[in-house]
C-alpha positions in Angstrom: 2.4 100.6 84.6 4.2 98.4 82.3 2.2 96.4 79.7 2.9 92.7 79.3 4.4 91.8 75.9 2.0 89.8 73.8 3.5 88.0 70.8 1.8 88.7 67.5 -0.5 86.0 66.2 0.8 84.0 63.3 -1.5 82.9 60.4 -1.1 79.4 61.5 -2.0 80.1 65.1 -5.4 81.7 64.2 -8.4 79.7 63.9 -10.1 79.7 60.6 -13.6 80.7 61.2 -16.4 80.1 58.7 -16.6 83.1 56.4 -13.2 84.4 57.4 -10.7 85.2 54.6 -8.5 82.3 55.6 -11.4 79.9 55.1 -11.9 80.9 51.5 -9.9 79.1 48.8 -7.7 81.1 46.4 -10.3 80.8 43.7 -12.9 82.5 45.8 -15.0 79.5 46.8 -15.6 78.5 50.4 -13.7 75.5 51.5 -15.6 72.7 53.2 -14.2 71.5 56.5 -13.1 67.8 56.7 -15.6 67.2 59.5 -18.5 68.3 57.3 -17.3 66.1 54.4 -17.0 63.1 56.6 -20.5 63.7 57.9 -21.9 63.9 54.4 -20.1 60.7 53.5 -21.7 58.9 56.5 -25.1 60.1 55.5 -24.6 59.1 51.9 -25.1 62.5 50.6 -22.2 62.5 48.1 -20.4 59.7 46.4 -17.8 59.7 43.6 -19.3 59.2 40.2 -17.3 56.1 39.4 -18.4 54.4 42.6 -22.0 55.1 41.8 -21.6 53.3 38.5 -19.9 50.3 40.1 -22.6 50.0 42.7 -25.3 49.4 40.1 -25.4 45.7 39.0 -25.1 45.3 35.3 -26.4 41.9 34.1 -26.3 41.2 30.4 -29.6 40.1 28.8 -29.9 36.4 28.6 -30.7 34.9 25.2 -33.2 32.0 25.4 -31.8 28.7 24.1 -34.9 28.2 21.9 -33.7 30.9 19.5 -31.9 29.5 16.5 -28.2 30.4 16.0 -27.5 32.3 12.8 -26.1 30.0 10.2 -22.6 30.6 9.1 -22.3 32.0 5.6 -20.2 29.9 3.2 -16.9 31.5 2.5 -16.6 30.2 -1.0 -19.2 32.7 -2.3 -16.7 35.4 -1.7 -14.6 36.0 -4.8 -11.3 37.7 -4.8 -10.7 40.4 -7.3 -7.1 39.4 -7.7 -6.1 37.2 -10.6 -4.6 33.8 -9.7 -0.9 33.3 -10.3 -0.7 31.0 -13.3 2.9 30.0 -12.5 1.8 27.9 -9.5 -1.2 26.2 -11.2 -0.4 22.6 -12.2 -1.8 21.8 -15.6 -3.3 18.3 -16.2 -0.9 15.9 -17.8 -1.6 15.1 -21.4 0.1 11.7 -21.2 -2.3 8.8 -20.4 -2.0 7.1 -17.0 0.2 4.1 -17.0 -1.7 0.9 -16.8 -0.7 -1.6 -14.1 1.5 -4.4 -15.2 -0.5 -7.4 -16.4 0.4 -10.9 -15.5 2.3 -12.8 -18.2 0.8 -15.8 -20.0 2.6 -18.3 -17.7 1.3 -16.5 -14.6 -2.2 -16.4 -16.1 -2.1 -20.1 -16.7 -0.8 -20.8 -13.2 -3.4 -18.7 -11.5 -6.2 -20.1 -13.7 -5.2 -23.6 -12.6 -5.7 -23.0 -8.9 -8.9 -21.0 -9.7 -10.4 -24.0 -11.5 -9.2 -26.6 -8.9 -8.7 -25.2 -5.4 -7.5 -28.5 -4.0 -4.2 -28.2 -5.9 -3.2 -25.2 -3.7 -0.7 -26.4 -1.1 -1.4 -25.5 2.6 2.0 -24.1 3.5 4.2 -24.2 0.4 6.8 -21.8 1.9 7.5 -24.0 5.0 6.5 -27.5 3.8 8.2 -28.9 0.7 6.0 -29.9 -2.2 6.6 -33.4 -3.5 6.9 -34.6 -7.1 3.4 -35.9 -7.2 1.9 -32.6 -6.2 4.0 -30.9 -8.9 2.7 -33.4 -11.4 -0.9 -32.7 -10.4 -0.3 -28.9 -10.8 1.2 -29.5 -14.2 -1.8 -31.6 -15.3 -4.0 -28.7 -14.2 -2.0 -26.3 -16.3 -2.3 -28.6 -19.2 -6.1 -28.8 -18.9 -6.3 -25.0 -18.9 -4.1 -24.8 -22.0 -5.9 -27.6 -23.8 -9.2 -25.7 -23.5 -7.7 -22.8 -25.5 -6.8 -23.8 -29.1 -4.5 -20.9 -29.8 -2.7 -21.2 -26.5 -2.2 -24.9 -27.0 -0.7 -24.3 -30.4 1.7 -21.8 -28.9 2.8 -24.3 -26.2 3.3 -27.2 -28.5 5.3 -25.0 -30.9 7.6 -24.0 -28.1 8.0 -27.6 -26.9 8.9 -28.6 -30.5 12.2 -26.7 -30.1 13.4 -29.1 -27.5 16.8 -30.7 -28.2 16.6 -34.2 -29.8 18.1 -35.7 -26.6 15.3 -34.1 -24.5 12.6 -35.2 -26.9 13.9 -38.8 -26.8 14.0 -38.8 -23.0 10.4 -37.6 -22.9 9.4 -40.3 -25.3 11.3 -42.8 -23.2 9.3 -41.8 -20.2 6.1 -41.5 -22.2 5.6 -37.9 -21.3 4.2 -35.3 -23.6 6.6 -32.5 -24.5 3.8 -29.9 -24.0 3.1 -31.3 -20.5 6.8 -31.2 -19.6 7.0 -27.7 -20.9 4.1 -26.6 -18.6 5.6 -28.6 -15.7 9.0 -26.7 -16.0 7.0 -23.5 -16.3 5.1 -24.2 -13.1 8.2 -25.2 -11.2 9.9 -21.9 -12.2 6.9 -19.9 -11.0 6.8 -21.8 -7.7 10.5 -21.0 -7.1 9.9 -17.3 -7.8 7.1 -17.3 -5.2 9.4 -18.8 -2.6 7.8 -22.3 -2.5 9.8 -25.2 -1.3 10.0 -28.1 -3.8 11.2 -31.6 -3.3 11.3 -33.0 -6.8 13.8 -35.7 -6.3 11.5 -38.5 -7.2 10.7 -37.2 -10.7 14.1 -35.8 -11.4 15.6 -39.2 -10.6 13.5 -40.8 -13.4 14.3 -37.9 -15.7 18.1 -38.2 -15.3 17.8 -42.0 -15.7 16.0 -41.6 -19.0 18.5 -39.0 -20.2 21.4 -41.3 -19.5 19.7 -44.1 -21.3 19.2 -41.9 -24.4 22.8 -40.8 -24.3 24.0 -44.4 -24.3 21.7 -45.2 -27.2 23.1 -42.3 -29.2 26.7 -43.3 -28.5 25.8 -46.9 -29.5 24.1 -45.7 -32.7 26.5 -43.0 -33.9 29.8 -43.6 -31.9 30.2 -47.4 -31.6 30.2 -48.2 -35.4 33.5 -46.5 -36.1 35.6 -49.0 -34.2 33.5 -52.1 -35.0 33.2 -53.9 -38.4 30.8 -53.2 -41.1 28.4 -55.8 -39.9 28.5 -54.5 -36.3 28.0 -51.0 -37.6 25.0 -52.1 -39.7 23.6 -54.0 -36.7 24.1 -50.9 -34.5 22.5 -48.6 -37.0 19.6 -51.0 -37.3 19.3 -51.2 -33.5 19.3 -47.4 -33.3 16.6 -47.1 -35.9 14.5 -49.7 -34.1 15.0 -47.8 -30.8 14.0 -44.5 -32.5 10.9 -46.1 -33.9 10.0 -47.4 -30.5 10.5 -44.0 -29.0 8.3 -42.4 -31.7 5.6 -45.0 -31.2 5.7 -44.5 -27.4 5.3 -40.7 -27.9 2.4 -41.3 -30.3 0.7 -43.6 -27.8 1.1 -41.1 -25.1 -0.4 -38.4 -27.2 -3.4 -40.6 -28.1 -3.8 -41.5 -24.4 -3.9 -37.9 -23.3 -6.4 -36.9 -26.0 -8.8 -39.8 -25.2 -8.7 -39.1 -21.5 
């Protein structure tokens, strides 16, 4: 009776039974079936080590607000052992500090005038022209400041004495003190430097008229006698001398009037 052919069992076809050689791993340990591992996972029997650490909540300890914060240590107490580079250190200058520019004597007189009498200061000198009468009042204020200082008054009168003879005669003709006119010209110059608008047509008209009169008197005294006779020349010279005496007397009277006032 013929026997039916049975194919040989391959290693993959056989079931791996527990304890069989195929169920043992190459290193000699028994392999655990996937079903058994899944069952143990469901029961919570075995968890990876890193998951166990993650499952435990880690809360940092809270520091109460009442505790004082540590004070920061000052950094300037730490000294460096390195020597500083002397090339980059700026040594103090041995030269004395330059003093600010001081105001000149005319500027000091000008400012002291307004400090003594505030009513002399114009409201808007850069937009509204200053008339001759206001300029005269400022010049009077400057003269009062100078008159209170003997040394300063001596300096002003000495400078005014170097006026030309024609200018001195015109001042005498108008009965104006040379020192007052010197301070007036000084004040006008400072006003123009500060940008003040000045309308001095009234006073300048009188001044030019006096200068023209003195020029005619000089021509009559020293220029008219050459063409005329001896009597006319003598008469002109006498007239010139008389006019000079009148001018000198007028100047002396003006000086006396200013001193008494």
